[in-house]
C-alpha positions in Angstrom: 3.1 -8.8 -11.5 6.4 -7.3 -10.5 7.5 -8.3 -7.0 6.8 -5.7 -4.3 9.6 -4.2 -2.3 9.5 -4.6 1.5 8.5 -1.0 1.9 5.7 -1.4 -0.7 4.5 -4.4 1.3 4.4 -2.2 4.5 2.5 0.5 2.7 0.1 -2.1 1.2 -0.7 -3.4 4.7 -1.1 0.1 6.1 -3.5 1.0 3.3 -5.5 -2.3 3.8 -5.6 -1.3 7.5 -7.4 1.9 6.6 -4.6 4.3 7.4 -4.4 7.7 5.7 -1.3 8.9 3.9 -0.3 11.0 6.9 -0.8 8.1 9.3 1.3 5.8 7.0 4.1 8.4 6.9 4.1 8.7 10.6 4.0 5.0 11.3 6.8 4.2 8.8 8.9 7.3 9.5 8.9 8.5 5.9 7.7 11.7 4.2 4.2 12.2 2.8 5.6 12.5 -0.7 7.4 9.1 -0.2 4.1 7.5 0.8 2.5 8.9 -2.4 5.4 7.5 -4.5 4.9 4.1 -3.0 1.2 4.2 -3.6 1.7 5.2 -7.2 4.1 2.3 -7.6 1.7 -0.1 -6.0 -1.1 1.1 -8.3 1.1 0.5 -11.3 2.3 -2.9 -10.2 -1.2 -4.1 -9.2 -3.1 -2.4 -12.0 -5.2 -0.8 -9.2 -7.1 2.4 -9.8 -7.4 3.5 -6.2 -6.7 2.6 -2.5 -9.8 0.3 -2.3 -8.4 -1.9 -5.1 -5.0 -2.0 -3.4 -6.7 -3.1 -0.1 -8.8 -5.7 -2.0 -5.7 -7.1 -3.6 -4.1 -7.4 -0.1 -7.1 -9.4 1.1 -7.4 -11.5 -2.1 -3.7 -12.5 -1.9 -3.9 -13.5 1.7 -1.7 -10.7 3.1 -4.6 -9.8 5.4 -6.6 -12.6 7.0 -10.4 -12.5 6.2 
């Protein structure tokens, strides 16, 4: 897969932590549309169809401890 940007990594961890788009935007001090852009990029890079698959990928790759 393509390497993730540092911001995509932050969004990845936030999604895996169960945060909503609004909560991610608030935490990272970015706009809601920017969060959605990062999520779309993550889905493309990870071949994920939804947030659950993004979170699963984070766990499977050791970004989140089991």
